[in-house]
N, CA and C of each residue as an Amber inpcrd file, in Angstrom:
protein
   408
 -26.8930000  -7.6190000-111.2410000 -27.0390000  -8.3600000-109.9990000
 -28.0970000  -9.4530000-110.2070000 -27.7770000 -10.6520000-109.8160000
 -28.7100000 -11.7690000-109.8780000 -29.4180000 -11.8500000-108.5250000
 -30.7420000 -11.8510000-108.5230000 -31.4950000 -11.9080000-107.2710000
 -32.6120000 -12.9290000-107.3750000 -32.8100000 -13.6720000-106.2850000
 -33.9020000 -14.6350000-106.1810000 -34.5120000 -14.5290000-104.7890000
 -35.8410000 -14.5430000-104.7310000 -36.5020000 -14.6010000-103.4280000
 -36.4940000 -16.0360000-102.9510000 -36.4040000 -16.1970000-101.6440000
 -36.3820000 -17.5360000-101.0810000 -36.8240000 -17.5470000 -99.6440000
 -36.8160000 -18.7390000 -99.0640000 -37.2100000 -18.9520000 -97.6720000
 -36.0610000 -19.6680000 -96.9710000 -35.7260000 -19.2060000 -95.7880000
 -34.6560000 -19.8390000 -95.0140000 -35.1470000 -21.1990000 -94.5170000
 -34.4620000 -22.2390000 -94.9290000 -34.8030000 -23.6030000 -94.5280000
 -34.1510000 -23.9740000 -93.2030000 -32.8710000 -23.6300000 -93.0540000
 -32.1160000 -24.0790000 -91.8830000 -31.0020000 -23.0890000 -91.5890000
 -30.7500000 -22.8780000 -90.3020000 -29.6280000 -22.0510000 -89.8740000
 -28.7590000 -22.9110000 -88.9750000 -27.4880000 -23.0280000 -89.3500000
 -26.5450000 -23.8360000 -88.5760000 -25.2660000 -23.0280000 -88.4080000
 -25.1000000 -22.4320000 -87.2310000 -23.9410000 -21.5820000 -86.9960000
 -23.9970000 -20.3640000 -87.8900000 -22.9450000 -20.1920000 -88.7130000
 -22.9420000 -19.0480000 -89.6270000 -23.3650000 -19.4510000 -91.0480000
 -23.9090000 -20.6660000 -91.2040000 -24.3980000 -21.1150000 -92.5110000
 -25.9240000 -21.0590000 -92.5340000 -26.4200000 -20.4140000 -93.5630000
 -27.8640000 -20.3100000 -93.7610000 -28.2020000 -21.0240000 -95.0610000
 -29.1310000 -21.9720000 -94.9840000 -29.5920000 -22.6840000 -96.1700000
 -30.9030000 -22.0360000 -96.6000000 -30.9280000 -21.5110000 -97.8420000
 -32.0960000 -20.8280000 -98.3690000 -32.6450000 -21.6320000 -99.5430000
 -33.9480000 -21.8790000 -99.5280000 -34.6210000 -22.5570000-100.6420000
 -35.1550000 -21.4940000-101.5730000 -34.6850000 -21.5370000-102.8320000
 -35.1600000 -20.5890000-103.8280000 -35.8800000 -21.3480000-104.9250000
 -36.7710000 -20.6640000-105.6000000 -37.4870000 -21.2260000-106.7340000
 -36.8840000 -20.6020000-107.9840000 -36.0720000 -21.3960000-108.7030000
 -35.4310000 -20.9110000-109.9110000 -36.3890000 -21.0980000-111.0780000
 -36.6730000 -20.0110000-111.7770000 -37.6450000 -20.0370000-112.8640000
 -36.9780000 -19.6890000-114.1830000 -37.4490000 -20.3220000-115.2320000
 -36.9970000 -19.9140000-116.5560000 -37.6400000 -18.5750000-116.8750000
 -37.1450000 -17.9160000-117.8860000 -37.6400000 -16.5810000-118.2300000
 -39.1120000 -16.5940000-118.6060000 -39.5860000 -17.7110000-119.1600000
 -40.9670000 -17.7320000-119.6340000 -41.9330000 -18.3150000-118.5940000
 -41.4390000 -18.6770000-117.4190000 -42.3240000 -19.3060000-116.4380000
 -43.3400000 -18.3310000-115.8440000 -43.1010000 -17.0320000-116.0060000
 -44.0570000 -16.0380000-115.5120000 -45.0830000 -15.6550000-116.5760000
 -44.9890000 -16.2800000-117.7250000 -45.8840000 -15.9560000-118.8470000
 -47.3110000 -16.4020000-118.5370000 -48.2950000 -15.6680000-119.0450000
 -49.7010000 -16.0100000-118.8050000 -50.1010000 -17.3070000-119.5080000
 -49.3590000 -17.7480000-120.5020000 -49.7030000 -18.9620000-121.2530000
 -48.8780000 -20.1720000-120.8180000 -48.2030000 -20.0870000-119.6720000
 -47.3170000 -21.1780000-119.2850000 -48.0470000 -22.4920000-119.0360000
 -49.3310000 -22.4510000-118.7250000 -50.0870000 -23.6860000-118.5130000
 -50.2430000 -24.5060000-119.7760000 -50.2130000 -23.8540000-120.9140000
 -50.3710000 -24.5460000-122.1920000 -49.0340000 -24.7890000-122.8710000
 -47.9560000 -24.3840000-122.2570000 -46.6290000 -24.4580000-122.8780000
 -45.7470000 -25.4090000-122.0910000 -44.9240000 -26.1670000-122.7750000
 -44.0190000 -27.0920000-122.0830000 -42.6390000 -26.4840000-121.8660000
 -42.3950000 -25.2800000-122.3440000 -41.0750000 -24.6660000-122.2070000
 -40.8530000 -24.0800000-120.8160000 -41.9130000 -23.7260000-120.1110000
 -41.7750000 -23.1050000-118.7930000 -41.3790000 -24.1550000-117.7710000
 -40.3380000 -23.8630000-117.0100000 -39.9390000 -24.7900000-115.9570000
 -39.5210000 -24.0320000-114.7100000 -39.7190000 -24.6850000-113.5790000
 -39.3330000 -24.1350000-112.2860000 -38.6250000 -25.2400000-111.5130000
 -37.5450000 -24.8840000-110.8050000 -36.8070000 -25.8370000-110.0050000
 -36.5170000 -25.2240000-108.6420000 -36.6200000 -26.0370000-107.6170000
 -36.2300000 -25.5800000-106.2870000 -34.7480000 -25.8610000-106.1040000
 -34.0320000 -24.8990000-105.5670000 -32.6000000 -25.0190000-105.3110000
 -32.3260000 -24.6270000-103.8770000 -31.3160000 -25.2490000-103.2930000
 -30.8530000 -24.8830000-101.9630000 -29.5280000 -24.1540000-102.1090000
 -29.4310000 -22.9790000-101.4980000 -28.2300000 -22.1610000-101.5710000
 -27.6700000 -22.0270000-100.1610000 -26.3700000 -22.3070000-100.0040000
 -25.6810000 -22.1910000 -98.7180000 -24.9920000 -20.8320000 -98.6760000
 -25.3610000 -20.0270000 -97.6830000 -24.8420000 -18.6650000 -97.5650000
 -24.2010000 -18.5110000 -96.1950000 -23.0090000 -17.9140000 -96.1670000
 -22.3460000 -17.6260000 -94.9010000 -22.7850000 -16.2480000 -94.4120000
 -23.2210000 -16.1820000 -93.1500000 -23.6530000 -14.9210000 -92.5670000
 -23.4360000 -14.9840000 -91.0650000 -22.7390000 -14.0100000 -90.5250000
 -22.4470000 -13.9630000 -89.0920000 -23.3050000 -12.9650000 -88.3380000
 -24.2620000 -12.3330000 -89.0000000 -25.0050000 -11.2420000 -88.3640000
 -26.0110000 -11.7240000 -87.3210000 -26.5710000 -12.8990000 -87.4960000
 -27.5810000 -13.3890000 -86.5660000 -28.9200000 -12.6930000 -86.7050000
 -29.1710000 -12.0300000 -87.8110000 -30.4090000 -11.2710000 -88.0110000
 -31.5590000 -12.1040000 -88.5720000 -31.3040000 -13.3420000 -88.9430000
 -32.2990000 -14.1170000 -89.6920000 -32.8390000 -15.2830000 -88.8710000
 -34.0810000 -15.6770000 -89.2130000 -34.7470000 -16.8000000 -88.5520000
 -35.1810000 -17.8010000 -89.6130000 -35.3720000 -19.0380000 -89.1920000
 -35.8690000 -20.0560000 -90.1120000 -37.2770000 -19.7020000 -90.5690000
 -37.6130000 -20.0660000 -91.7970000 -38.8920000 -19.8010000 -92.4650000
 -39.1110000 -18.3260000 -92.7890000 -38.0870000 -17.5110000 -92.6730000
 -38.1920000 -16.0990000 -93.0190000 -37.9460000 -15.9270000 -94.5210000
 -38.7070000 -15.0270000 -95.1370000 -38.5320000 -14.7420000 -96.5660000
 -37.3670000 -13.7620000 -96.7370000 -36.4490000 -14.1060000 -97.6430000
 -35.2680000 -13.2900000 -97.8820000 -34.9950000 -13.1960000 -99.3860000
 -34.0520000 -12.3460000 -99.7270000 -33.5920000 -12.2270000-101.1080000
 -32.1250000 -12.6500000-101.1510000 -31.8230000 -13.6110000-102.0060000
 -30.4510000 -14.0800000-102.2160000 -29.9270000 -13.3770000-103.4580000
 -28.7520000 -12.7790000-103.3500000 -28.2090000 -12.0600000-104.5060000
 -26.7460000 -12.4190000-104.7240000 -26.3520000 -12.3020000-105.9630000
 -24.9730000 -12.5410000-106.3580000 -24.6330000 -11.6510000-107.5310000
 -23.3840000 -11.4220000-107.7290000 -22.9470000 -10.5830000-108.8450000
 -23.1160000 -11.3300000-110.1600000 -23.2810000 -10.5970000-111.2220000
 -23.3630000 -11.2010000-112.5510000 -22.1020000 -11.9810000-112.8830000
 -20.9620000 -11.5270000-112.3700000 -19.6970000 -12.2110000-112.6490000
 -19.7050000 -13.6400000-112.1120000 -20.4670000 -13.8900000-111.0560000
 -20.5840000 -15.2480000-110.5180000 -21.2310000 -16.1570000-111.5580000
 -22.2650000 -15.6670000-112.2050000 -22.9300000 -16.4420000-113.2440000
 -22.0170000 -16.6890000-114.4320000 -21.2430000 -15.6640000-114.8110000
 -20.3210000 -15.8180000-115.9330000 -19.2400000 -16.8440000-115.6090000
 -18.7160000 -16.8220000-114.3760000 -17.7110000 -17.8100000-113.9790000
 -18.2770000 -19.2220000-114.0070000 -19.4990000 -19.3670000-113.5440000
 -20.1270000 -20.6920000-113.5410000 -20.2920000 -21.2170000-114.9610000
 -20.7270000 -20.3740000-115.8740000 -20.8720000 -20.7870000-117.2770000
 -19.5150000 -21.1520000-117.8600000 -18.4970000 -20.3800000-117.5310000
 -17.1530000 -20.6480000-118.0230000 -16.6690000 -22.0350000-117.5810000
 -16.7790000 -22.3220000-116.2800000 -16.2960000 -23.6000000-115.7450000
 -17.1640000 -24.7840000-116.1640000 -18.4570000 -24.5840000-116.3000000
 -19.3590000 -25.7020000-116.5860000 -19.5310000 -25.9900000-118.0700000
 -19.3700000 -24.9750000-118.9290000 -19.6680000 -25.1750000-120.3440000
 -18.5300000 -24.8060000-121.2930000 -17.9070000 -23.6460000-121.1040000
 -16.9110000 -23.1640000-122.0630000 -15.6260000 -23.9870000-122.0000000
 -15.0410000 -24.1470000-120.8150000 -13.8110000 -24.9260000-120.6980000
 -13.9950000 -26.3800000-121.1520000 -15.0820000 -27.0600000-120.7640000
 -15.2610000 -28.4270000-121.2780000 -15.3960000 -28.4780000-122.8010000
 -16.0520000 -27.4850000-123.3880000 -16.1770000 -27.4570000-124.8480000
 -14.8140000 -27.2870000-125.5060000 -13.9760000 -26.4180000-124.9430000
 -12.6270000 -26.2240000-125.4710000 -11.8310000 -27.5240000-125.3530000
 -11.9310000 -28.2040000-124.2060000 -11.2540000 -29.4900000-124.0330000
 -11.7350000 -30.5210000-125.0450000 -13.0300000 -30.5920000-125.2140000
 -13.6270000 -31.5560000-126.1300000 -13.1400000 -31.3240000-127.5650000
 -13.2210000 -30.0900000-128.0290000 -12.8060000 -29.7760000-129.4000000
 -11.2870000 -29.9180000-129.5520000 -10.5440000 -29.4720000-128.5510000
  -9.0870000 -29.6060000-128.5950000  -8.6380000 -31.0510000-128.6790000
  -9.2530000 -31.9050000-127.8770000  -8.9070000 -33.3270000-127.9080000
  -9.3080000 -33.9560000-129.2360000 -10.4340000 -33.5400000-129.7800000
 -10.8850000 -34.0650000-131.0660000  -9.9060000 -33.6920000-132.1800000
  -9.4520000 -32.4470000-132.1830000  -8.4990000 -31.9980000-133.1960000
  -7.1680000 -32.7230000-133.0410000  -6.6600000 -32.8020000-131.8070000
  -5.4010000 -33.5170000-131.5600000  -5.5030000 -34.9830000-131.9640000
  -6.5980000 -35.6130000-131.6100000  -6.7680000 -37.0350000-131.8910000
  -6.7700000 -37.3340000-133.3820000  -7.3940000 -36.4780000-134.1590000
  -7.5060000 -36.7660000-135.5950000  -6.2980000 -36.2860000-136.3930000
  -5.6880000 -35.1550000-136.0010000  -4.5830000 -34.6150000-136.8060000
  -3.2070000 -35.0780000-136.3470000  -2.9620000 -35.0890000-135.0510000
  -1.6320000 -35.4240000-134.5470000  -1.4700000 -36.9320000-134.3460000
  -2.4510000 -37.5460000-133.6820000  -2.3280000 -38.9700000-133.3520000
  -2.9840000 -39.8780000-134.3930000  -3.6720000 -39.3250000-135.3540000
  -4.3050000 -40.0530000-136.4660000  -5.2650000 -41.1510000-136.0010000
  -6.0620000 -40.8540000-134.9780000  -7.1150000 -41.7770000-134.5560000
  -8.2320000 -41.7540000-135.5930000  -8.9900000 -42.8510000-135.6610000
 -10.1800000 -42.7970000-136.5200000 -11.2570000 -41.9960000-135.7770000
 -12.3690000 -41.7280000-136.4340000 -13.3820000 -40.8410000-135.8540000
 -13.9830000 -41.3800000-134.5660000 -14.2020000 -42.6780000-134.4990000
 -14.7860000 -43.2750000-133.2930000 -13.8390000 -43.1350000-132.1090000
 -12.5680000 -43.4550000-132.3150000 -11.5770000 -43.3280000-131.2430000
 -11.4150000 -41.8670000-130.8130000 -11.4070000 -40.9780000-131.7800000
 -11.2720000 -39.5500000-131.4620000 -12.4700000 -39.0570000-130.6620000
 -13.6800000 -39.4870000-131.0470000 -14.8810000 -39.0740000-130.3110000
 -14.8660000 -39.6210000-128.8910000 -14.5080000 -40.8860000-128.7310000
 -14.4400000 -41.4730000-127.3810000 -13.3680000 -40.7940000-126.5400000
 -12.2120000 -40.5270000-127.1400000 -11.1440000 -39.8320000-126.4200000
 -11.5670000 -38.4440000-125.9830000 -12.3040000 -37.7580000-126.8460000
 -12.7750000 -36.4120000-126.5140000 -13.7560000 -36.4350000-125.3590000
 -14.6200000 -37.4290000-125.3530000 -15.5820000 -37.5400000-124.2540000
 -14.8870000 -37.9610000-122.9710000 -13.9320000 -38.8840000-123.0860000
 -13.2320000 -39.3810000-121.8950000 -12.3520000 -38.3230000-121.2430000
 -11.8970000 -37.3260000-122.0090000 -11.0760000 -36.2770000-121.4170000
 -11.8960000 -35.4340000-120.4320000 -13.2260000 -35.4680000-120.5590000
 -14.0690000 -34.7110000-119.6380000 -14.1780000 -35.3660000-118.2620000
 -13.9450000 -36.6760000-118.1860000 -14.0440000 -37.3740000-116.8990000
 -13.0500000 -36.8090000-115.8890000 -11.7460000 -36.7250000-116.1980000
 -10.8440000 -36.1230000-115.2080000 -11.1300000 -34.6420000-114.9590000
 -11.6060000 -33.9360000-115.9830000 -11.9260000 -32.5150000-115.8020000
 -13.0010000 -32.3360000-114.7330000 -14.1070000 -33.0650000-114.8800000
 -15.1800000 -32.9250000-113.8970000 -14.7980000 -33.5250000-112.5470000
 -13.9340000 -34.5290000-112.5210000 -13.4550000 -35.0780000-111.2570000
 -12.6040000 -34.0410000-110.5230000 -11.7550000 -33.3350000-111.2580000
 -10.9410000 -32.2800000-110.6390000 -11.8420000 -31.1570000-110.1210000
 -12.8700000 -30.7870000-110.8960000 -13.8230000 -29.7820000-110.4040000
 -14.4930000 -30.2520000-109.1150000 -14.8250000 -31.5380000-109.0640000
 -15.4470000 -32.0870000-107.8530000 -14.4930000 -31.9950000-106.6690000
 -13.2260000 -32.3090000-106.8820000 -12.2470000 -32.2260000-105.7920000
 -12.0280000 -30.7900000-105.3280000 -12.1670000 -29.8430000-106.2400000
 -11.9500000 -28.4310000-105.9020000 -13.2290000 -27.6960000-105.5300000
 -14.3210000 -28.4340000-105.2860000 -15.6240000 -27.7930000-105.0600000
 -15.6290000 -26.8770000-103.8420000 -14.9010000 -27.2270000-102.7810000
 -14.8990000 -26.3730000-101.5900000 -14.1020000 -25.0930000-101.8400000
 -13.0160000 -25.2180000-102.5800000 -12.2340000 -24.0290000-102.9140000
 -13.0210000 -23.1290000-103.8570000 -13.7250000 -23.7250000-104.8030000
 -14.5110000 -22.9390000-105.7470000 -15.7170000 -22.3000000-105.0610000
 -16.2250000 -22.9180000-104.0150000 -17.3630000 -22.3480000-103.2960000
 -17.0020000 -20.9870000-102.7100000 -15.7330000 -20.7800000-102.3940000
 -15.3020000 -19.4810000-101.8710000 -15.3520000 -18.3900000-102.9300000
 -15.2450000 -18.7580000-104.2120000 -15.3030000 -17.7510000-105.2680000
 -16.7370000 -17.4790000-105.7140000 -17.6310000 -18.4270000-105.4580000
 -19.0370000 -18.2550000-105.8200000 -19.8260000 -17.8440000-104.5810000
 -19.6880000 -16.5880000-104.2020000 -20.3140000 -16.0660000-102.9880000
 -21.6700000 -15.4370000-103.2890000 -22.6090000 -15.6780000-102.3770000
 -23.9210000 -15.0640000-102.4490000 -24.1640000 -14.3040000-101.1600000
 -24.9780000 -13.2700000-101.2510000 -25.3300000 -12.5000000-100.0520000
 -26.8250000 -12.6300000 -99.8250000 -27.2350000 -12.2480000 -98.6380000
 -28.6370000 -12.4010000 -98.2290000 -29.1120000 -11.0820000 -97.6390000
 -30.3750000 -10.7550000 -97.8900000 -30.9710000  -9.5730000 -97.2660000
 -32.4500000  -9.8360000 -97.0600000 -33.0280000  -9.1150000 -96.1270000
 -34.4550000  -9.2730000 -95.8320000 -35.2860000  -8.6800000 -96.9700000
 -36.4530000  -9.2730000 -97.1850000 -37.3530000  -8.7260000 -98.2000000
 -37.9860000  -7.4600000 -97.6660000 -38.3820000  -6.5960000 -98.5470000
 -39.0030000  -5.3220000 -98.1390000 -40.4230000  -5.4890000 -97.6970000
């Protein structure tokens, strides 16, 4: 289970916007002040909730299944890599492009891929569900 503590920023109907502080694994290290690898980012997460139990500025825990993270990695990194390598192989072996043309073609094939992901963002949001609960 993936869990992050956060603060409710806004409640609009059954949508709750939670601000979470996403930290790298080493950001909690005692030496992070001397290290440039530690990073923290604020993220806004939109969660559907009909319970009416929450108030703005309340501290909560946002959680999601590990499978949500795996799906996100698959769509954001694995499929584009397969497209990139597949186009590169096709370009050089089947269509006999030179290396520059094959590289440009491989990169350009990602443009429609990410555009289609953008068009399907609302449908995909239904598969990437997060839940909310009060902190202890």
